[in-house]
C-alpha positions in Angstrom: 3.1 106.6 115.8 1.5 109.0 118.3 2.8 110.3 121.6 1.6 108.7 124.8 -0.7 111.5 126.0 -1.6 112.0 129.6 -4.2 109.7 131.0 -7.6 111.3 130.9 -9.5 112.0 134.1 -12.4 110.1 132.6 -10.4 107.0 131.8 -13.3 104.6 132.1 -15.5 106.7 129.8 -12.8 106.9 127.2 -12.2 103.2 127.3 -15.9 102.6 126.9 -16.0 104.9 123.9 -13.1 103.0 122.3 -14.9 99.7 122.8 -17.9 101.1 121.0 -15.6 102.2 118.2 -13.9 98.9 117.8 -17.3 97.2 117.7 -18.5 99.7 115.0 -21.5 100.5 117.1 -22.4 103.9 115.6 -26.1 103.8 116.7 -25.5 103.0 120.3 -26.9 105.7 122.7 -24.6 106.7 125.5 -24.9 108.5 128.8 -23.7 112.0 129.6 -21.1 110.4 131.9 -19.0 109.7 128.8 -17.2 112.2 126.7 -17.1 116.0 127.4 -20.0 118.1 128.7 -20.6 121.8 128.1 -20.2 124.4 130.8 -21.7 127.9 130.6 -20.8 127.8 126.9 -20.6 125.2 124.2 -17.0 124.9 123.4 -16.3 123.9 119.8 -12.7 123.3 118.8 -11.0 124.1 115.5 -8.1 121.8 114.5 -7.0 123.6 111.4 -4.2 124.1 108.9 -3.6 127.8 109.5 0.1 127.7 108.5 2.1 125.3 106.3 1.3 124.1 102.8 -2.5 123.9 103.3 -2.9 127.2 105.1 -4.8 128.7 102.1 -7.6 126.1 102.7 -7.4 126.4 106.5 -7.8 130.2 106.5 -10.8 129.9 104.3 -12.3 127.3 106.5 -11.6 129.4 109.6 -13.6 132.3 108.0 -16.6 130.0 107.4 -16.5 128.7 110.9 -16.3 132.1 112.5 -19.1 133.5 110.3 -21.4 130.5 111.4 -20.6 131.0 115.1 -21.1 134.7 115.0 -24.5 134.2 113.4 -25.5 131.5 115.9 -24.4 133.6 118.9 -26.2 136.7 117.5 -29.4 134.6 117.5 -28.9 133.6 121.1 -26.8 130.4 120.7 -27.7 126.8 120.3 -30.9 125.4 121.9 -30.1 122.7 124.4 -33.4 121.4 125.9 -35.3 124.5 127.0 -32.3 126.8 127.2 -29.8 128.4 124.8 -26.1 128.4 125.2 -23.6 130.6 123.3 -20.8 128.9 121.3 -17.1 129.5 122.3 -14.6 128.7 119.6 -11.1 127.3 120.6 -8.9 127.7 117.5 -5.6 125.9 117.2 -3.2 125.7 114.3 -2.0 122.2 113.3 0.6 123.7 110.9 -0.3 121.2 108.2 1.7 118.6 110.2 0.3 115.2 111.2 2.1 115.0 114.5 0.9 118.6 115.4 -2.7 117.7 114.3 -2.6 114.8 116.8 -1.2 117.1 119.5 -3.8 119.7 118.8 -6.6 117.1 119.1 -5.3 116.1 122.5 -5.1 119.7 123.7 -8.6 120.4 122.5 -10.3 117.4 124.1 -8.3 117.1 127.3 -7.3 120.6 128.2 -9.9 122.8 126.5 -12.7 120.3 127.1 -14.4 121.0 123.7 -17.5 118.9 122.9 -16.9 118.8 119.1 -14.2 119.8 116.7 -14.3 121.2 113.1 -11.3 120.0 111.1 -8.7 119.2 110.1 -9.0 120.2 106.5 -6.8 117.5 105.0 -7.2 113.7 105.2 -3.7 113.0 106.5 -3.9 115.5 109.4 -7.5 114.4 110.2 -6.4 110.7 110.3 -3.6 111.6 112.7 -6.1 113.3 115.1 -8.5 110.3 115.2 -7.0 108.3 118.1 -7.1 111.2 120.5 -10.6 112.2 119.4 -11.8 108.6 119.9 -10.2 108.2 123.3 -12.0 111.3 124.5 -15.3 110.3 122.8 -15.5 113.7 121.1 -16.7 114.0 117.4 -14.9 115.8 114.6 -16.4 117.0 111.4 -13.8 117.6 108.6 -15.0 120.1 106.0 -12.8 118.6 103.3 -11.1 115.3 104.0 -12.1 113.3 100.9 -10.2 110.0 101.1 -12.8 107.2 101.0 -11.2 105.4 104.1 -11.1 108.5 106.3 -14.1 107.6 108.3 -13.2 103.9 108.6 -11.0 101.8 110.8 -8.5 99.4 109.2 -11.0 96.6 109.9 -13.6 98.4 107.8 -15.7 99.3 110.8 -16.8 102.9 111.0 -15.0 105.4 113.2 -17.7 106.4 115.7 -16.5 110.0 116.2 -15.4 110.9 112.7 -17.6 112.7 110.1 -17.2 114.8 107.0 -19.2 117.5 105.2 -17.7 116.8 101.8 -18.0 113.9 99.4 -15.4 111.2 98.8 -12.6 111.0 96.3 -14.1 108.0 94.5 -17.3 109.9 93.9 -15.4 113.0 92.8 -13.0 111.1 90.5 -15.8 109.1 88.9 -17.9 112.2 88.3 -14.9 113.9 86.6 -14.5 110.8 84.4 -18.2 110.9 83.5 -18.0 114.6 82.6 -14.9 114.2 80.6 -16.5 111.4 78.6 -20.0 112.6 78.1 -19.8 116.4 78.1 -16.3 117.0 76.8 -16.4 114.0 74.5 -12.8 113.3 75.2 -11.8 109.9 73.9 -8.1 110.2 74.7 -6.7 111.8 77.9 -3.4 112.3 79.7 -3.3 112.1 83.5 -1.0 114.2 85.7 -1.2 113.0 89.3 0.0 114.6 92.5 1.4 111.4 94.1 2.6 113.1 97.3 -0.7 112.5 99.1 -3.7 110.1 99.1 -5.8 112.9 97.7 -4.2 113.0 94.2 -3.6 109.2 94.0 -7.1 108.4 95.2 -8.8 110.7 92.6 -6.7 109.3 89.8 -7.6 105.7 90.8 -11.3 106.6 90.8 -11.0 108.5 87.5 -9.2 105.6 85.7 -11.8 103.1 87.0 -14.7 105.1 85.6 -13.2 106.6 82.4 -14.3 104.7 79.3 -11.8 106.2 76.9 -8.1 105.7 76.4 -5.5 106.9 78.9 -2.6 107.9 76.5 -0.2 108.9 79.2 -0.1 108.8 83.0 2.6 111.0 84.8 3.1 112.1 88.4 4.5 115.1 90.2 5.1 116.1 93.8 3.8 118.8 96.1 6.0 121.8 95.7 7.1 121.1 92.1 7.5 124.2 90.0 8.6 123.1 86.5 6.3 120.9 84.5 7.7 121.7 81.1 9.3 118.3 80.5 6.1 116.4 81.1 4.1 118.9 79.1 6.5 118.9 76.1 6.1 115.1 75.9 2.3 115.4 76.0 2.3 118.1 73.2 3.3 115.5 70.7 0.6 113.0 71.7 -2.9 113.1 70.4 -5.0 114.0 73.5 -8.5 115.4 73.9 -8.1 116.5 77.5 -5.8 116.4 80.6 -7.0 115.1 84.0 -4.9 116.7 86.7 -6.2 116.2 90.2 -4.4 118.3 92.9 -4.2 121.6 94.6 -4.3 125.1 93.1 -0.6 125.8 93.9 0.7 123.1 91.5 -2.3 122.9 89.1 -2.1 126.7 88.5 1.4 126.3 87.3 0.5 123.3 85.1 -2.3 125.3 83.5 0.1 128.2 82.9 2.9 126.1 81.4 0.5 124.0 79.3 -1.0 127.0 77.7 2.5 128.6 77.1 3.5 125.3 75.5 0.6 125.6 73.1 -1.5 122.8 74.7 -5.1 124.1 74.4 -7.1 121.0 75.3 -9.5 121.1 78.4 -7.8 120.6 81.7 -10.0 118.8 84.2 -9.3 118.7 87.9 -10.7 118.5 91.5 -12.0 120.6 94.3 -8.4 121.5 95.3 -8.5 123.9 92.4 -11.6 125.7 93.7 -9.7 128.8 94.7 -9.2 132.2 93.1 -5.5 131.8 93.6 -5.5 129.2 90.7 -6.2 131.9 88.2 -3.7 134.2 89.8 -1.0 131.6 89.4 -2.0 130.5 85.9 -2.7 134.0 84.7 -6.3 134.8 83.7 -5.5 134.6 80.0 -4.3 131.0 80.4 -7.2 129.9 82.7 -9.5 128.9 79.8 -11.2 125.5 79.3 -10.4 124.6 82.9 -12.9 122.5 84.8 -13.0 121.2 88.3 -15.4 119.2 90.5 -16.8 121.1 93.5 -19.4 120.7 96.2 -20.2 124.4 96.1 -20.8 126.5 93.0 -21.3 130.2 93.3 -23.5 130.2 90.2 -25.7 127.3 91.3 -25.9 128.7 94.8 -28.2 131.5 93.6 -31.1 129.1 93.5 -30.3 127.8 97.0 -31.8 130.1 99.7 -29.4 128.9 102.4 -26.4 129.4 100.1 -27.6 132.7 98.9 -27.9 134.1 102.4 -24.5 132.7 103.3 -22.9 134.3 100.3 -24.4 137.7 101.1 -23.3 137.4 104.7 -19.8 136.3 103.7 -19.4 139.2 101.3 -20.5 141.7 103.9 -18.1 140.4 106.5 -15.0 139.6 104.4 -15.5 141.8 101.3 -15.1 138.9 98.9 -17.0 136.1 97.2 -17.3 133.0 99.4 -15.0 130.2 98.4 -15.9 126.5 98.5 -13.9 125.7 101.6 -15.5 128.5 103.6 -18.9 127.1 102.6 -18.0 123.5 103.7 -16.7 124.7 107.1 -19.8 126.9 107.6 -21.9 123.8 107.0 -19.8 121.8 109.4 -20.6 124.1 112.3 -24.3 124.0 111.5 -24.2 120.3 111.3 -22.9 120.2 114.8 -25.6 122.7 115.9 -28.3 120.6 114.3 -27.0 117.4 116.0 -27.1 119.2 119.4 -30.6 120.4 119.0 -31.8 117.1 117.7 -30.4 115.2 120.7 -31.3 118.0 123.2 -27.8 117.7 124.6 -24.3 119.1 124.1 -22.6 116.1 125.5 -19.9 115.0 123.0 -21.2 111.4 122.7 -24.7 112.6 122.2 -23.5 115.0 119.5 -21.9 112.1 117.7 -25.2 110.2 117.9 -26.9 113.3 116.4 -24.4 113.6 113.6 -24.7 109.9 112.7 -28.4 110.2 112.2 -28.4 113.5 110.3 -30.7 113.5 107.4 -31.7 116.0 104.8 -29.7 118.8 106.4 -30.1 122.0 104.3 -26.7 123.4 103.9 -24.9 126.0 101.7 -23.3 123.1 99.8 -26.7 121.3 99.2 -28.8 118.8 101.1 -26.7 116.5 103.2 -27.5 113.1 104.7 -24.9 111.2 106.7 -24.7 107.6 105.6 -23.9 104.5 107.7 -20.1 105.1 107.1 -20.4 108.8 108.2 -20.0 110.1 104.7 -22.0 113.0 103.4 -24.4 112.1 100.6 -24.8 115.2 98.4 -24.7 116.4 94.9 -21.6 117.5 92.9 -21.0 120.3 90.4 -18.3 121.1 87.9 -17.3 124.7 87.3 -15.7 126.0 84.2 -13.1 128.8 84.1 -13.0 131.3 81.2 -10.3 134.0 81.5 -9.9 133.1 85.1 -13.5 133.5 86.1 -16.3 131.0 86.6 -18.3 131.1 83.3 -20.4 127.9 83.6 -21.6 125.2 86.0 -22.5 121.7 85.1 -24.4 119.2 87.2 -23.2 115.6 87.1 -25.8 112.9 87.5 
């Protein structure tokens, strides 16, 4: 599936790292002879969707990454032992293509000699990058890959060098089901699923498993679809209390618009792929009412989080706009790497992986994060409500 990349100059180290991965030995401590080591600076790579269908998310994440690095360097860098080293970003575009994501990973770890990578944003691109990251013993932190199996090998063992800053689809989907049942009191729902990726299908599976009401209709669509009128017309004649539509803002924005134009006024519940101002732009502000989506970062809830509040102020000052969810997740990803380096007292890539694996109670912009034994981020989840295209309310899901 992947190209046969050049043999690495540290072949023995890479094979050793692979052996640890296959054994699922996430807690093993490794020497600085393995993986990549820092030079005068700490090189952090960015393997990101900066063009292609997921570019909107990738650009937001790049902004969060750059803001974090600028802050870190302004404060002298990352403390490694008794000294501080500045961070040097190496940013590469994976073009929202799996093969390119794998190629970018190889370039970052073999040519650029980065000691850690932020990204990719999507599960599919991130999964494609894993073999090259593992061979080089360099950890990656995805801000937003949510598939439950992302951090696991096919055997079920954990991927030693793979981490994420977001929650999993099964948690997100089940939280949406709980909210739809308990808060919206919806006894009958229709489900519209983006079945072109594991993201949409995984969320739907988790929702159906947790939802206690009746699924009246379950329909699918594809990334890039523009006309949903046939599906919505059929739904209009069914008795439904809500629609669950997990997917990205590009398609869900059109679904919201066309549903409201068809006279369907029931709540539309979705996922963090909707957490973008472009959704309201596509749907039209007048149509974006009674729209809800799960999110790891709520701008309203962030006011009570000192870390998040400072981040939002800094983001607004630098970019002139309110910080979006994906920028916050990427910002946290950088600081998770910083914390791991300072905890281990080393910027060797294997040591960074050790530090990430043992990260506990990290205070981030998206809440308190603890990395569990499967390298998932344990954190809280919120649901935002849109009224006339703007966030009008935030709900906490327990």
